[in-house]
Each structure stands twice: as C-alpha cells, then as structure tokens.
C-alpha positions in Angstrom: -3.6 20.6 10.2 -0.2 22.1 9.7 2.4 20.3 7.7 6.1 19.7 8.3 8.5 18.0 5.8 11.9 17.1 7.1 14.9 16.9 4.7 18.6 16.3 5.0 20.4 19.3 6.3 23.0 20.8 4.0 26.1 20.2 6.2 25.0 16.5 6.7 24.5 16.1 3.0 28.0 17.4 2.1 29.4 15.0 4.8 27.9 11.9 3.4 26.9 12.5 -0.2 28.8 10.6 -2.8 27.8 11.6 -6.4 28.9 8.4 -8.0 25.3 7.1 -8.1 23.6 10.4 -8.7 21.6 9.2 -11.7 19.5 6.9 -9.5 17.9 9.9 -7.8 17.8 7.9 -4.6 20.0 9.8 -2.2 20.1 7.1 0.5 21.9 4.8 -1.8 24.8 7.2 -1.9 25.2 7.8 1.9 28.3 6.2 3.3 27.5 5.0 6.8 31.2 4.4 7.5 31.8 8.2 7.4 29.4 8.7 10.3 31.0 9.1 13.7 28.9 6.8 15.8 30.7 7.9 19.0 29.5 11.4 18.6 26.2 12.7 19.9 23.3 11.8 17.5 22.0 14.6 15.3 18.7 16.1 16.3 17.5 16.7 12.7 15.8 14.1 10.5 16.7 12.0 8.6 20.4 12.6 9.6 19.5 11.1 13.0 18.3 7.9 11.5 21.4 7.4 9.4 23.4 7.8 12.5 21.5 5.0 14.1 21.8 2.9 10.9 25.5 3.3 11.2 25.4 2.1 14.9 23.2 -0.9 13.9 25.7 -1.8 11.1 28.6 -1.8 13.6 26.4 -4.1 15.8 25.8 -6.4 12.8 29.5 -6.6 12.0 30.2 -7.6 15.6 27.5 -10.2 15.5 29.1 -11.6 12.3 32.5 -11.8 14.0 31.1 -13.7 16.9 28.7 -16.0 15.1 30.3 -16.6 11.7 27.4 -15.3 9.7 25.5 -12.1 9.2 22.2 -11.8 11.1 19.2 -12.2 8.8 15.7 -10.7 8.9 12.2 -11.5 7.8 9.4 -9.0 7.2 5.7 -10.1 7.1 3.2 -7.6 5.8 -0.5 -7.7 6.7 -3.0 -5.3 5.0 -3.1 -2.7 2.3 -0.7 -1.2 -0.3 0.2 1.5 2.2 1.5 -1.2 4.6 3.4 -2.9 1.7 5.1 0.4 0.9 6.0 0.9 4.6 7.5 -2.6 4.7 9.7 -1.7 1.7 11.1 1.1 3.9 11.7 -1.3 6.8 13.5 -3.7 4.5 15.6 -0.9 3.1 16.7 0.2 6.5 17.6 -3.3 7.6 19.6 -3.9 4.5 21.4 -0.6 4.8 22.3 -1.6 8.4 23.8 -4.8 7.0 21.2 -7.5 7.7 20.7 -10.3 5.2 17.2 -11.1 4.1 15.7 -14.5 5.0 12.9 -16.3 3.4 11.2 -17.6 6.5 10.4 -16.6 10.1 13.3 -18.7 11.4 15.5 -15.5 11.3 17.5 -13.4 13.8 15.1 -10.5 13.4 11.4 -10.8 12.5 9.1 -7.8 12.1 5.4 -7.9 11.5 3.8 -4.9 9.9 0.3 -5.3 11.1 -3.2 -4.4 9.9 -6.2 -3.8 12.1 -9.0 -3.1 9.6 -10.8 -6.3 10.7 -10.6 -8.3 13.9 -9.4 -11.3 12.0 -6.3 -9.5 11.1 -5.4 -9.1 14.8 -6.1 -12.8 15.4 -3.7 -13.8 12.6 -0.9 -11.8 14.3 -1.6 -13.4 17.7 -1.5 -16.8 16.1 1.8 -16.2 14.4 3.4 -14.8 17.6 2.9 -18.2 19.2 4.9 -19.7 16.4 7.6 -17.1 16.7 7.9 -17.8 20.4 8.9 -21.4 19.6 11.6 -20.1 17.2 12.9 -17.7 19.8 13.4 -20.4 22.3 15.7 -22.1 19.8 17.5 -18.9 18.9 18.4 -16.7 21.9 19.7 -14.0 19.6 16.3 -13.6 17.9 14.5 -10.3 18.1 10.8 -9.8 17.4 9.2 -6.5 16.4 5.6 -5.4 15.8 4.6 -2.2 14.0 1.7 -0.9 11.9 -1.9 -0.1 12.5 -2.6 -2.8 15.1 0.0 -1.2 17.4 -1.9 2.1 17.5 -4.6 0.4 19.7 -3.7 0.8 23.4 -5.6 -2.4 24.3 -3.5 -4.4 21.8 -0.2 -3.0 23.1 -1.3 -3.9 26.6 -2.3 -7.4 25.6 1.1 -8.0 23.9 3.0 -6.8 26.9 1.0 -9.0 29.2 0.7 -12.2 27.1 3.6 -11.9 24.6 6.4 -10.5 26.7 9.0 -12.0 24.4 8.3 -9.3 21.8 11.3 -6.9 21.8 10.0 -3.9 19.9 6.6 -2.2 19.5 5.9 0.9 17.4 3.0 2.3 15.4 2.3 4.0 12.1 3.3 7.6 12.9 7.0 7.1 13.8 8.0 4.4 11.2 10.7 6.8 10.1 12.3 6.2 13.5 12.8 2.5 12.8 16.6 2.7 12.8 16.7 4.4 16.1 14.2 2.0 17.6 16.0 -1.0 16.1 19.2 0.1 17.9 17.3 0.5 21.2 15.9 -3.0 20.9 19.3 -4.5 20.1 20.9 -3.1 23.3 17.9 -3.5 25.6 16.9 -6.5 27.7 13.3 -5.2 27.9 10.5 -4.5 25.4 11.0 -1.2 23.7 7.6 0.5 23.1 7.2 3.8 21.2 3.7 4.4 19.9 2.7 8.0 19.0 -0.9 9.3 19.0 -0.2 11.3 15.9 2.3 13.3 14.0 2.6 16.2 11.5 6.0 15.0 10.2 6.7 13.5 6.8 10.4 12.5 6.7 12.0 12.2 3.3 15.1 10.4 2.0 15.1 7.2 4.0 16.3 3.9 2.5 13.7 1.7 0.7 14.0 -1.7 -0.9 11.5 -2.2 -3.7 9.8 -5.5 -4.3 9.7 -5.0 -8.1 12.4 -3.4 -10.3 9.8 -2.2 -12.9 6.9 -0.9 -10.8 6.6 0.9 -7.5 4.1 2.5 -5.1 4.6 6.1 -4.2 3.1 7.5 -1.0 1.6 10.9 -1.7 -0.3 11.3 1.6 -0.9 9.7 4.9 -3.9 9.4 7.2 -7.6 10.0 6.6 -10.2 12.6 7.6 -13.3 10.8 6.5 -14.2 8.8 9.6 -16.6 6.3 8.0 -18.5 4.8 10.9 -17.2 1.2 10.3 -13.5 2.1 9.8 -10.7 2.2 12.2 -8.2 3.8 9.8 -8.4 7.4 10.9 -7.8 6.4 14.5 -4.7 4.4 13.7 -3.3 6.3 10.7 -4.1 9.8 11.9 -5.4 12.8 10.1 -4.6 13.6 6.5 -1.1 15.0 5.8 0.2 15.3 2.2 3.8 15.2 1.0 5.1 18.2 -0.9 4.6 17.7 -4.6 8.3 18.5 -5.3 9.3 15.6 -3.0 6.9 13.2 -4.7 8.0 14.2 -8.2 11.7 13.9 -7.2 11.0 10.4 -6.0 9.2 9.5 -9.2 12.0 10.9 -11.3 14.4 8.8 -9.3 12.3 5.7 -9.9 12.2 6.3 -13.6 15.9 6.7 -13.7 16.2 3.4 -11.9 14.1 1.6 -14.6 10.6 1.8 -13.1 7.9 2.2 -15.8 4.7 1.9 -13.7 3.9 3.8 -10.5 1.0 3.7 -8.1 0.2 6.8 -6.2 -1.0 5.8 -2.7 -3.2 7.4 -0.1 -6.3 6.6 1.9 -8.1 9.2 -0.2 -5.9 10.4 -3.0 -8.7 12.8 -4.3 -8.2 15.0 -1.3 -4.4 15.2 -1.8 -2.8 18.6 -1.3 -5.4 20.2 0.9 -3.3 20.3 4.0 -0.2 21.8 2.3 0.7 25.5 2.9 0.5 25.9 -0.8 -2.5 23.7 -1.8 -2.4 21.6 -4.9 -5.1 19.5 -6.5 -4.6 15.8 -7.1 -5.4 16.3 -10.8 -2.6 18.8 -11.1 -0.1 16.3 -9.4 -1.1 13.7 -12.0 -0.5 16.1 -14.8 3.0 16.9 -13.5 3.8 13.2 -12.9 2.7 12.3 -16.4 5.4 14.6 -17.9 8.2 12.5 -16.3 10.1 10.7 -19.0 10.4 6.9 -18.5 7.1 6.5 -16.6 4.7 4.7 -18.9 1.8 3.9 -16.6 0.3 5.7 -13.6 -2.2 4.1 -11.2 -3.6 5.5 -8.0 -5.8 4.4 -5.1 -8.0 4.8 -3.2 -10.5 7.3 -4.5 -13.4 8.5 -2.4 -16.5 9.3 -4.5 -17.3 12.5 -2.6 -14.0 14.1 -3.6 -13.7 12.9 -7.2 -13.7 16.1 -9.3 -14.7 16.8 -12.9 -11.1 18.0 -13.4 -9.7 14.6 -12.5 -12.1 12.9 -14.9 -11.0 15.2 -17.7 -7.3 14.6 -16.9 -7.8 10.9 -16.9 -9.7 11.0 -20.2 -7.0 13.0 -21.9 -4.0 11.1 -20.4 -1.9 8.6 -22.3 -0.3 7.3 -19.2 -3.0 7.1 -16.5 -4.3 3.6 -16.5 -7.9 2.9 -17.6 -8.8 1.6 -14.2 -10.6 3.4 -11.4 -11.3 1.9 -8.0 -14.3 3.7 -6.6 -15.6 2.2 -3.4 -19.4 2.1 -3.2 -19.8 0.2 0.1 -23.6 0.2 -0.1 -26.3 1.1 -2.7 -28.7 2.3 -0.1 -28.6 6.0 0.6 -30.0 5.3 4.1 -27.1 2.9 4.9 -24.6 5.3 3.2 -25.7 8.0 5.6 -25.2 5.6 8.6 -21.8 4.8 7.2 -21.0 8.5 7.1 -19.9 8.2 3.5 -21.2 11.7 2.6 -22.8 10.8 -0.8 -26.1 9.2 -1.8 -26.9 6.4 -4.2 -28.0 8.9 -6.8 -24.8 10.9 -6.5 -22.7 7.7 -6.9 -24.7 6.6 -10.0 -24.4 10.1 -11.6 -20.6 10.0 -11.0 -20.2 6.6 -12.5 -22.2 7.6 -15.5 -20.1 10.7 -16.0 -16.9 8.6 -15.8 -18.1 6.0 -18.2 -19.2 8.7 -20.7 -15.9 10.6 -20.5 -13.7 7.4 -20.5 -15.6 4.7 -22.4 -12.8 2.1 -21.9 -12.5 2.6 -18.2 -12.6 -0.4 -15.9 -14.6 0.5 -12.7 -14.0 -1.6 -9.6 -15.4 -1.2 -6.2 -15.7 -2.3 -2.5 -19.1 -3.4 -1.1 -19.9 -4.2 2.5 -22.8 -6.6 3.2 -24.6 -6.7 6.5 -23.9 -3.3 7.9 -26.0 -2.7 11.1 -29.6 -2.0 10.2 -29.3 -3.2 6.6 -32.7 -4.5 5.5 -33.5 -6.7 2.5 -34.7 -3.5 0.7 -31.3 -1.9 1.4 -29.5 -4.9 0.0 -31.6 -4.9 -3.1 -30.7 -1.3 -3.6 -27.1 -2.4 -3.6 -27.8 -5.0 -6.2 -29.5 -2.4 -8.4 -26.4 -0.3 -8.3 -24.2 -3.3 -9.3 -26.6 -4.1 -12.2 -26.5 -0.4 -13.3 -22.8 0.4 -13.1 -21.6 -3.1 -14.1 -18.3 -3.2 -12.3 -15.4 -5.0 -13.8 -14.8 -6.5 -10.4 -15.8 -5.9 -6.8 -14.2 -6.7 -3.4 -17.2 -7.9 -1.4 -16.9 -8.0 2.4 -19.1 -9.3 5.2 -19.5 -6.5 7.7 -17.1 -7.1 10.6 -17.7 -5.3 13.9 -14.6 -3.3 14.6 -14.2 -2.3 18.2 -13.5 1.4 18.6 -15.7 2.5 15.6 -19.2 4.0 15.9 -20.8 1.2 13.9 -19.7 -1.4 16.5 -22.1 0.2 19.0 -25.0 0.4 16.6 -28.1 -1.6 17.3 -29.8 -3.9 14.7 -26.7 -6.0 14.0 -27.8 -8.2 11.1 -28.0 -12.0 11.8 -25.1 -14.1 10.5 -27.2 -16.4 8.4 -29.0 -13.4 6.7 -25.6 -11.7 5.9 -24.2 -14.9 4.5 -27.2 -15.4 2.2 -26.9 -11.8 0.9 -23.2 -12.1 0.5 -23.6 -15.2 -1.7 -26.2 -13.5 -3.8 -24.1 -10.4 -4.3 -21.0 -12.4 -5.2 -22.9 -14.4 -7.8 -24.1 -11.1 -9.5 -20.7 -9.5 -9.3 -18.9 -12.4 -10.8 -21.5 -12.8 -13.6 -21.2 -9.1 -14.6 -17.4 -9.1 -14.3 -17.2 -12.1 -16.7 -19.6 -10.4 -19.1 -17.5 -7.2 -19.0 -14.3 -9.1 -19.5 -15.7 -11.0 -22.5 -15.9 -7.7 -24.4 -12.1 -7.6 -24.6 -11.8 -11.1 -26.1 -10.1 -11.0 -29.5 -8.6 -7.5 -29.0 -4.9 -6.7 -28.8 -3.9 -4.9 -25.6 -0.7 -3.7 -24.0 0.4 -5.8 -21.0 3.0 -5.1 -18.4 4.7 -8.5 -17.7 5.0 -8.8 -13.9 6.3 -12.4 -13.3 6.9 -15.8 -14.7 3.8 -18.0 -14.1 4.3 -20.3 -11.1 1.7 -22.9 -12.3 2.3 -22.9 -16.1 5.7 -23.7 -17.4 7.0 -21.3 -20.1 4.2 -18.8 -19.4 4.3 -15.2 -18.0 1.7 -13.2 -16.2 0.9 -9.5 -16.7 -1.7 -6.8 -16.4 -3.6 -4.7 -18.8 -4.1 -1.0 -18.2 -7.6 -2.0 -17.0 -5.9 -4.2 -14.3 -7.1 -7.4 -15.9 -4.7 -10.3 -15.6 -3.3 -12.1 -18.7 -1.3 -15.3 -19.0 0.7 -15.9 -22.2 3.7 -17.9 -23.4 7.0 -16.3 -22.5 10.1 -16.4 -20.3 11.8 -14.4 -17.6 13.4 -12.1 -20.2 9.9 -10.4 -20.7 9.4 -9.5 -17.0 9.2 -5.7 -16.7 8.4 -5.2 -20.4 5.2 -3.8 -21.8 4.1 -6.2 -24.6 1.3 -6.2 -27.1 -0.8 -9.3 -26.5 -3.8 -10.8 -28.3 -6.5 -11.8 -25.8 -7.6 -15.1 -27.3 -9.7 -16.5 -24.5 -11.5 -15.1 -21.4 -11.6 -17.4 -18.4 -13.7 -15.3 -16.1 -11.2 -13.3 -14.1 -8.2 -13.6 -16.4 -7.3 -14.0 -20.1 -5.2 -16.5 -22.0 -3.3 -14.8 -24.8 -0.2 -14.7 -27.0 2.3 -12.0 -27.7 2.2 -10.4 -31.1 6.0 -9.9 -31.1 5.9 -6.2 -30.4 6.9 -4.4 -27.2 6.1 -0.8 -26.3 9.3 0.5 -27.8 8.4 -1.2 -31.1 4.9 0.3 -31.4 3.9 3.7 -32.8 
C-alpha cells in the first residue's frame, strides 16, 4: 500500500507560527487561530484546512458564550484500546483549541463517544448510553451528540443509529478522525445528522492538536491498521490496512513530548513488529526503538502490541541491550493448540511460540511476559484446551488477559461450525483463570524484598497518603507518598506481594539521585 503523510504547507506555517513556545516541540500550541481569515475559502491542504475550521468553530463558541453566558462544555467517553484512548486525546485537543470547556459528565453541550467494536458487548454498551443521552438532550436543546471510532465503520451500525437514534448529530469513523474540526463545524450548523464514514485511507495527517491525559507519560502512534486478518477479529475491517508514520515525524513528536516533561512513552500500533514495511523507505521497528532511545529526557519506552510471527531476533537483542525499553513484553498467544491457531489464522504454531518465548527469556532474564488467551474458539476440544494450559505452565506468564470467545459478526470465525457450548467454555475459562492467577502470583513473589524503580502515576484513591506506580515490568506498587511524587521515578522497596500488586516504601532516592 502506498503511503502519504500530510504536513503544514510552508506559507501557512509562516502565517500562523509563533515561536514563543518553540521549545515544546508541539506546533499546534503555537498556531494563532485569530490570524485565520474564516471568511476566506478553506484551504485544500491538511492540516491547514482543519485549523481553518477550528477557527470557525471557535467563533461559534464565542457567539454561544455571548448568548448563553457560559462557554459550551464537552465530554468525551472512550471505549476500547490504547489506540482509541490516543485518538480521544486528539478529539479533546481539537475541542479545547476551538474554545470548548471540558465537563466531567455527559450532561454537557457536546458529547462524543469514541467507540470500540471488538466484541458485541461493546456495541451494546454504546446503545445503552445513547438512551441516557437522549434524555439529557431533551433537557438541553443546544446539546450535540457525536459518535466515532471502530463501531462506526460497520454499515449496519450506522444504519441502525440513523433509524433508531436519529437524535445523534455526527457520525464518523476511524479513517478520517483528522477531519474532526471540519465535521464538528458541519454538525454545529446542520439540522440533520452529519455522516462521513470512509472505507479506508492512505493519509496520515500530522500536527493536529492533542490534549494528553498525563503530563509525564504519553502514547505515540507509530502506525495504523492491521494486515493480519485473524479469523476472529474485526480490527482489519474497521481500522483498515497497515500504514506507518514516517520515522522523522514520530521522533519529532517524541522530542516534543520530552521537552514538555514526558519521561515515559508507549509506541502504539496493532502490530508494532511490522512497523515501517509500508513506507517508501522501509525501516525496521528495532531501528525505530534504537533511535527513540537516544532522545534525551525519555527514561522509559513501552510498546504494544507485538505479533509473535513478526518478532525478530534483532528486536530481542535491542531490548536486551537497552537501558530504557521496559522489561515487559505483551505477546498474545490466543491458543496453545496449533490446530486452533491455524483456524485463527495466527500464522505460527505452538512450538514456534514456545521457542520464541524461551529465546526471549534467555536473552532478557528479567523480562515480564504477558499475553492474551481466547477460550472457546469454534471447534476447540478439551485436548486443545489442555494444550493451552501446557503453554501457560511452560511459559509462566506474569499475567494474562483471558477472554471467552465472542462471536463477532463480519469475521470468518462467526460462520464456523462447532461453536463450543456456553457451559463448557465457562468451565474452561474458570480453570484457565485459576492457573494464570496462581502462576502470576508465584512470578510476582520473586520480586518481593527487592528494590525497583517505580514511575509514580497517581495518588491512591483508596488509601490516604499513598501513591501508586508501575515497575518497568508493569507490576503495580502502592507506597506512602503524596501528590508531589506523581510523575517521578522513585526507588521503592517491594516489601509485600499481594497477588497482582505490591506494597512498598520509598528508599528516599529518585532517578536523578541514583547512579
């Protein structure tokens, strides 16, 4: 697939660029919307076109405030994965750039749901919440409701929303999220539902506003879409084919984040191990990691998700030699039966997975391996399930996300015969969960009594005068502290293991105070 990256045109950059905030590295913070002539024709190039519509939206916001005595507020609800969470940060950034104030509930003037459709239950949650929003909208005639994300890429879903939820004002999908400002403007001035869902795209639009949830850590999209077509998964159909961002754009973003105080980044993609293959000048994921590691200020690098079939020896070596890449690798197994793996179209066997896990453990002894496992895939026998248990016993994962197979309309697996009875699946799921939790606890106990570096992420909501953070291995730690520690990397003694988390105490040293 060809690749197209769109950047600010030079003339537009000179028109709007104010260098006062140059050190942040985030160009959109420096663009003055008031300098845009909103009465002129909109630019054709991106992202200049979107800044034009942000300016128009901001003028609408100002008029709303003059009429109503307050700024319109918005609320964003994210369903699904880290990719969706990152997309929602972009939505939030655009809304704030346009002048909206952020609300803490759905009783807002603008509500947008960024949807997930990996499982049918995700769709049902959205339909349920729409019923609640309808009630709010009856009370607030100014309210606008928008839906975007993976769920909107399904034609049957869009048809149902138009038919049964006609009060929704804006519908768009995953491929044209960069057009949000333009679509927002269309929804603000329209009396009808605005629908703009693309089947696919080759575009990757850079330099749009983004509002991070955390000041000290951030996700970084390195690619979009997926080429794997696992038989149970809807993602390739709703996210499209793989397209990678240019490495220079990724590294520029990371440098900007580092300048803004971010110490931990997570590189995001449906299959990060195949990053760079679609670029005109291909680059390997391992090489991107090496280049990212050289950026001053970044102390931790995470990434997900890795597909076993594409995890290279080079990547293992880079991880083993790195001082910044976290000692955590999420490596989805899905099933321990080679027969079921073939039916899933995973493109590796049980033996290949085990050999890969052994190679990783040998090269990186302190690595924390986590995984995904699906129970009850069509045709799964008791023997297949026992093969999965054997892999769990052999690899000894630090944790595992275990799922009961959910028939997903539109995937090959949904049409497969031999759907496993619900009671059988439930029994297998319970047995698997028991083993996974037992092994995870045993693995965690090995860290008890050691001193580890912990990135403090938040004050603890349940324990007064405690903070919560994560090890490089992704284990959670609670220890005494206050809000002044949030964002710092502290050395902590892991005094007690309580299964899935540790209780500890700070030794008094932060990262800057250690050799």
